[in-house]
N, C-alpha and C positions, 0 to 999 in steps of 0.2 A: 596435419603436417607430418610428413613421413619421417621415420627415424633415420638417423645418419650416424655413421661412425665418425669420430674426430678426424679432421682433415690432417694430412701430413704437414701442411704448412702451419698448423697451429703452434708448433714449437719454434717457429722462425720469428725472432724478435725484429722489430723495425730497426734500421740502422741508427736512427736518432736515439733510440733508447739504449742501444748497445754502446754508444760513444761515451757516455758518462757513467761513472761508477754508480752502482745501485745503492739507494738508500734502504730499500726493502727488496729482498729477493726470496721468493717462494720456490722451493724445490720439492716436487712430488708430495705436495701437501694433501693429506687425506683427512676428511672429517666424517666420523660415523656416530650414529646415535643408537643406544641400546633400546630395543623394543621387544614386545612380547613374542613376536615372530622371529626375532633374531636381529642382528645389527643391520641398520639401514645406512647406506653411504649417501651423504649429502654432497661431498666433494671428493673427487678421485684424482690423485696424481696430478695436482695442479702446479704448474711451474710458470711463474710470472716475475717481472721485476719492474721497479719504477725508480727513476733517477732524480737527482736534485733538479729543481726547476721544471720538472715534467709533470703533466697530468695524464694519468692512465684512466681511461673510461672502461668500466667493466659492465657489460650489458648482457641481457638475456631475459627470458620470461620469468615469472614468479616460480620458485622452486628450482631455479637453475643452480643454486649454491653460491650466489654472489655474496650475500650478506654473511652466510655461515663461514666462508673462507676467511673473511676479515675479522669476524668475531673471534675466530680461532687465533688469529694473529694477536688480538688484544687480550686473549685469555678470558673471554666473556661467553663461552659456550654454556648452554644449559647443563644441569647436573648430570644428565645422561649422555652428554656429548664427549667425544674423545678425538684429539687431533694427533696425527703422526706425520712424519716427514720433517721438512725444515722450513723455518721462517726467520731469516737473518735480517736484523735491523741494525744498520751501521756496524756490522761485525759481531753483533750479539745475537745468539740463538734464543728466540722467544718461546719456542715449543718446549715445554717441560721446565721453563724458568721458574724458580722459586717465587711464590706470591709476593714476598717483600721486595725482591729485585724487580719483579714485573710492575709493582706499584710505583717504583721510581721512574719507570719509562712511560707508563700510561699517564696522560694528562700533562706531562711536562715535555717529553720529546716526541710523543705521538698524540695528536689530538683527534677526536672523533665527533662528527656531527651525525646525530641519529635522525631517523625518518620522522618520528613524532616528538617534537620538542616538548609538548605539554606533559607527556609521560616520562620524559627524560630529565626535566628540571624538578628541583625539590619544591613541592607546593607550599611549604610553610616558611620558606626563606625568601626574602626580597631578592631582586635581581642583583643589587649591589653586594649583598651578603654572600651570594653564591659565587660571584666573581672573585671577591676578596678572599674567600675561603680557599679557592684553588691556588691563588698566588701566595698566600701565607703558608700553605702546606708544602708547595713544591719549591718556592723561591725564598721562603723565610723572610718575607717582607713585613715590616711593621704595619699595623692596621691602617694608619693614615696613608702610607705610601701605596698600599694595596688598593684602597678605595680611589685614590687619585689615578692610579693606572687603570682601574676598572672603568672609570669615567672616560678616559681616553680611548679605551677599547670600544665602548659603546658609540663614541663619536666616529671611530674608524669604520665600524660596520654600518654606519649611516642610519642609526636609530634616531628618530626625531625626539627632541627634548630629552636628551640623555640623563640630565640631572633628575628629572621627574621619574624616568624609568628606573633609576637606581633604587627608588623607594617603593616601587610597585612589586606585586607578586605575579607569578607567571599567568594565573588565570585572568588577570586584568589586562593582558596584552593580546593583540590580534595574532593570528597564525604567523604572519610575516615578521612581526616584531619578535615573537618567541624564537623563530628560526635565526634571526640576527643575534639574539642573546646566546643561542646555542653555539653559533660560530664564534662569538666573542669568547665564550668559555673554552672552546677548543684552541683558540689562539693565545690564551692568557699567558702561557709560559714560553711562547716563541718556539713552537714545535718544529722539528725538521720534516715531519710527515703529517699530512692532514688526510683523514679518511672521511669522506662524506657519503653516507648511506641513504640514498633516495631523499636528498635534502629538499626537494621541491614537489614531491608527489601530491600532497594535499593542498597546495597553494594555488591561488588563481594565477592566470597567465602573466599579468603585469608584475605581481610580486615575484613569481618564478623568474622572470627575466631580470629583475633587480638582484635576486640572490645569486643567480648564475654570473651576472656581471660583477658582483662583489667578489665571488670566488676567483674569477679570472683575474681581477685586479690584484687580489692578495697573492696569487701565485706569482705574478710578474714582480710585484713589489718586494716580496720576501724570498723569492727563489726557492720556495718550498717544493718538496715532492708532494703530489696530491693524487689520491685515488677517488674517482667519482663513480659510485655504484648506482646504476639507474636502469630503468627500462625505456627511458626516453631518448630516442636517437637525436632529437633536436637539441637536448641538453649537451649531449656528447659533442655534437657538431660545433657548439659554441665555445667550448673551453678545453677539450681533450687534445693531446698531441698524438697519443696512440690509443687504440681500442682493443680490448680483449673480449671476445664473444664466448659466453658460457652456455652450455645446455646440459641439463640433467647431471650437474656436478662436474662436467668435463669441459676443457678448453677446446673449442672447435676452430677458432681463427684469431690471430692477433697480427696487427700491422699498423702503420701510420693511419691517422684518422681519415685522410683523404682516400687512401687505398681501400679501407674497409667500407666507407660510405659510398664511394664512387664505383669501385670495381671489386665487390666482394667475391670471394672464391667459393665459400661454402654455401650450399643450398639453404641451410638454416638461416644464415646471415641475410641472404637475399629475401627470405620470407619475412624476417623481422623488418627489413627496410620497406617492403611492400606494405606491411601493416602500419608503419610509421608515416607513410606518405599522406599528405593532406587529402581527405576523402573528397571525391567529386560529388556534386549534388546528386542525390539519389531519389528525391521525391519527384513525382510526376508534375507537369505543369497544371495549373488550376483548370478545372473543368468548367464548362459553360453553365452547367446546372447548379444553382445555388443549393447549399446544404442547410438544413435547419440549425438554428442556434441551440447548442446543448448547455453552454455555461455563459453567464453574463456577469461581469463585475462592473458596478456603477460607482465611481468615485470612492473606491475602497481605501480607507486610511486605518493604520494601526499604530497605536502609541503604547509605550511601556513606561512604568514608573521606575526610575533608577535612583538608588540611594547614592548620596554624595559624601558619605562619611558618618561617623557616629553622632547621633542626635542632630544631624543636619537635614535640611529640606531635601525632598526627592525631586529630581529633575524629570522631564518628560522626553523620552527618546522617540522620535518620529521614525518608525521603521518602514512604513509605507505611506506615500503621500498621493492621494487622489488617483489611484490606479483604475482605469476604465478600459475594458476590452471585452471581446466576445470570442468564444471558441465554438466552432461548428462541430456537428456530429461527425466523428471519424477523422477529425483534423489533428495534426501534430504541431504543437506550438513549442518552440524553444524559448527558454528564459535564461538570459546570460548577464554577466556582470561580475564585479569583484566581490570578495568577502565583505559583508556588511552592507551589500547593496539592497537587501530585502528579498532575495530570491526564496529562501526557506520560509520567511514570514508569509510571503505570497502563497506558497504551497499550503501552509497551515490555515490561512484565511480561506482559501478555496475549499478546503475540506472541513470548514467550520470547527477547527480545533482550537481556535482562540477567539476572543471577543474583539469586534471591530470598534474603532473609535468613530467611524463614519462610513457611510455608503452601505451597499448591500451586495450579497452574492446570491444569484438566482440559478438554480440547477433544474433544467427541464421545466421551467415555469414556476418553480417553488422556491420561495425565499427561505434559505437554509436556517438562518438564525431566528426565524419566526416559528419554526417547527417545535413541537413538544419533544422532550428527550426521547420518548418511546418512538416517535415518528422518525427522528433523526437517526436513532440507532438502527432502525429497520432499513434506512436509506444507505447506511454505511456499506452494505454489500455492493452497491453500485459505484462507490467512491473508494478507491484503494491507492496505496502508496508503496513505493520501493525506496528504501533509505540508502544513504551514502555508504555506510560501513556495514556490509552484510553480517560480519561476525558479531558486531555489537547489537545488531537488530534481531538476531535469532537467539532464543533462549538456549543457553548452553546445556541445560538439563534435559532437553527434549531431542528425540531422534528426528531425522528428516521426515519419516512417516507421520509422527505426531505434529511436527511444525506445519506441514502442508495441510493436514486434515483439520487442524484446530478451527479455522474459519468456518468449516462445514458444521462443526459441533455447535457453534454460536448461531450461525445464520441459516442452517439447513437441518434443524433438529429432527425432521421427518425421515432423514436417511438413516438406515441401519448400518451396522458395521461393514457388511459386504458392499453396500452402496458407496460408503465413504472410501473403502479400499479401491474400488473400481475408479472412482473419480480421481483419487490420488495417482493411480497408475497412469491414467489418461493424461493428466496435466504434466507429469514427469516426462512422458513421452514427447509432449508438445514443446517442453523447454529443453529437450535433448539431454536429459539426465538418466543415467543407467538405473534400473530398478534395484540393482545390487547395493545402492547407496541408502536404501530406505532405513536400514538399521543403524546408520552412522550418526554421530553427533557433529555439530558444526565445526569443532576444532579438528576433526578428522578429514575435513574437506579443503580443497584449494579455494582461493578467493573467488575465482570464477564460478566454481560449483556452488559456493555459498550464495553468490548473487543470483544464480539460477533458482536456487531454493526460495529465495526471497521473492522472485518474480512468480514462481509457481504458486506460492502462498497467496500472493495478491490476485493471480489470474484464476484460481480455482473457483471463485465466486462469479466468474464471467462479468467483471465490472464494465460499466459504460464509460468510466473515466479512470485513467491510471496516471498518477503523479509520480514521476521519478526524480528524486531529490539527490543530485550529484551521484548517480549510481556507478560511475566509471572511474572516479578519481583515484581509487586505490588499486586499479587493475592495470596490467601491462597491455601494450599495444595490440597484440593479437587477440587477447581476451576481450578488450574493449570492442574490437570489430565484431566479434562473435555475439556479444550482448546487444550491440546496436542492431545487427541483422535479425536477432531473435525478437527484439521489441518491434521492429518494423513488420516482421511476419505476423506476429500476434495482433498488431493493430489492423493490418489489412484483412486478416481472417475473421476477426471478431467485430470489426467496425467501431471499436471503442475510440473515444477521444483520448489524446495523450498530451500531457504537459511534461516537458523534459527540461529539467533545470541543470545548468552547468556553468562553470566559470570559464569554459573554453569554447570559443566560437567554432573552432575546428571540428569538434565532435558532433555538433548539432547540425552541421551543414547537410550531411547525408540523410538525416532522419526527419528533419522538421520542415513543414511547409512555410511557416512564418516564424519570425524571431522577434522577441521583445527584449530590449536592452534596458537594464535598470542601473541606476547609480544613486547611492544614498537614499534608497526608497522611492526614487522619482523616475518616471518613464522618460527615457532619452529618445528612443526610436523604436518603431514597430514597422516591419516590412516583410514581404515575401523573401524567402531565403535567397533566391537567385538575384533579386534586386539589391538586398543588403550586402551581399558579398561582392557584387560587381560595381556598385556605386553607393557606398555608405554615405549618408547625409550628415550624420552627427559626428563631431570631432572625437567624442568618446568611443564611438563604434570603431573609428579608424585606429584609435590607440589600442583597443582590444585586438583588432586584427593584426596590427603590427607586432604585438607581443606574442602571438602564436609561434612557437619554435618551429624552425624549418630544418630538417635533417640534411643540411648542405654546409660543409665546412668553409665554402667560399662566400656564403651569404650570412650565416648565423652570427659569427663574431662581430660583424659590423652592426647587426641589429641589436646585439647586447650592449654595444657601446652607446647606442642611442636610447637605452632603457631609461625611463623616467625614475628619478630618485625621490624617495619619500613616501609616506603613507597618505591615503585619502584623509580629508578632514573628519573629525569626530562627528558621528551623527547626533551627538548631544549639542554640538555647536556648529551646525552647517553654515556655509557661506550665505550671505544675503543674495536675493535675486536668483540667478541660475546657480544651482548647487555645484555644478562642474566648473565654474568660471576660474577658480584658483589654480586649476591644472590645465585649463584650455589655452592653447597658444594663440587663439583667435579672439580672446575676450576683449571687450571694449567697455566703456563706462556704463552703457545701457545694461550690460549683463549683471552688474552689481545693483542696479536700481530696481529691477523687477524681473520676476520669473518669466521665462518665455512661454508662450501659449503652445498647447498641444495641437499642432497644425496638420491639416490634410496636405500631403505632399504628392498626391496623385497615385493611381494604381493600387489603392488600398493601403499605401504607406502613410505613416504619420511621424512627426518629428517635433521635438521641443528644443529649438535653437533660434536665437534672434537672427543669425547670419547664415542659415543653411542654404538660402538661395544663392548667396555669393560664393559659397564654398563648393558647390556641386561641380 
C-alpha cells in the first residue's frame, strides 16, 4: 500500500458532528514513546470531536494510533508514553490533569470497554463484586443498593441468568458474556462518554452482532457520546454516525459514515474498504480426478470431566459428538461455528493432542492414537499447527531466528548450523518476511509479522497437514487478506492439506474448497464452498451467514436489529434431540424427540436437519 500524506479534507468535520456541542474534543493531540533510538510518535497532531448522542468510528490498520490516542485521553499510557496537545472533556482539560482529579472522571463520567475483557476484569473478584465496587467508589452507594443496581445492569446488557452470573468469576464466563460484563462496568455510573476499543475483535460473528446491537441500543437509549475504535468496517457501518480514518498516527479522512464508506476520498480509505469487502470465492472448481484421502475421522467423540463445585461430582462435557469426515491430499477444509462449538477440540483431536472418547483418527493409513510415543513424535513433523494469537504462541525470550529454527533442531538434527541458517532464510523469504527481522523478539514485531513467523515455524518442516486455529481473528482487514493469500500460495506450492478453523464464514470462502459447520460439538452441515454460500441447507449455517458484518450503512443497521439475543445452551446441558432446536426458527416437536441423521444432500454435501428438504 503506497504511502500518502494526510488529505486536506481530513480536518473537515461532518455537519452532523459540528451541529451539537462536543462532549470530547481533541486538538493537535500528540503521543510519543521514549525508545533507545529516540522518541517514537504514535499519534501526531490529531484533532477530532464527538458530540452527545453521536457515535464516532475510528478506523485504521494495527499501528495506526487509534488505541493510543484514547488511552492518552484516559491517562492510561505506558510509563514511557507522553501526551501533548489538548483533550477537553465537557470543558475539562484531561491532558496533564492531576491523577486524583482524573480518577474522578474515569469510570464515572467516561467509561471504557477494552479489547480483551479477560485481562481487563479482576480475576479474583466475582462479577457482582466488581460491579458493586465501581458504584460504591464513584456513587457512594450502600452495598445492597450497589448490588441491586449491578443486577439491573447485567439484565440491561442481556446477560443470561444475571443472578447466577453475579456469583461467578470472569474465567467461568464465555467471551461474549465477559464482554457484556465489561460493558456493564463501563455503564455502571451513567457516563457521558463511552470509549469501546475493539470490543468485538476476538468474538464469533453471532456474538459480535449481539454486542454491536447492544451498543447501538445503549447509544439511542442514553444519548451517550460514543467512540468505537475498530479495524472492522462492518462494525462501523452498523452503529457509527461519523468515521475518522487514521494511518500511521495521523488523521487522513473524516466525514459522515455514508460518505466515508460509499464515497471515500483518500486512497488509503479506499484500500481499507477493498480489504473489508466480502471476498469472492477464490478456490478452483473441483477437478474430475479424485485425490487420495490424507486424513480420515471416523465417529470421533471427545468428552472432558468438569468439576461442579467443591467435593461435588464431576460432569461430562461432550465437546465433540461423532464427527466423521475425510480430507483429501492438498485439500483445504474450513471449520466454522461459534465459540464452544468444538472447533479447537477438533483441531487437537486431528493432531492427537488429546485422548478420544470414541472413534479414531487415521493419517495416511496410520491410526494416530495406536502409535507408540516415539512413532507419534517422529510423525509430528508432518502435522503442524498455527495458533490464534501469535504473540502468545511465540516464546518471548527467543529471537525470530531461534523460533523458526527450533523445529529443525528437534526434527532435523542432522543439519548443521549453516544448513539451519539456510533453511530459515528460505522459509522467511517464502512467507515474505525481511531477513532484517531475524534478530528481533516477538514484542518488537507487528501482529501480522508475528503470525508470519508462526507460519514460517510451522512450514519449515514442510508438513503434509497444516491446521490453522483462528489465525486471523486478532488481525486487521488488510493483514487478514495478506495471510489468507500467503496460506493459499503455500498450500498450492507444497501440495499440503489444510484445515482452516474460523468463527467467520466470510474469511474461509476465498481459501477453502469445503466447509464444515459445527454447533455444540455436532456436525450441522458439510458442503463445497460455492454450494454452501449460494444455498445453505441448515438453519444454523444461514444464521452464521446473516451475522457476517457488511460494510454498508444502508444494510448493516437493519441486520443488527435482527441479531439474535442470548447465548447458546451450555455444552454441559445440551438440548435433547437436535442440539440447535432451542435457537432454530423452524423447530418442530420431532426436533426435541430425536437427533437428526447425518444425511447425504447430493453433490458431496451432507446435512443434519429433519426439515432441510422443506427449507431449501
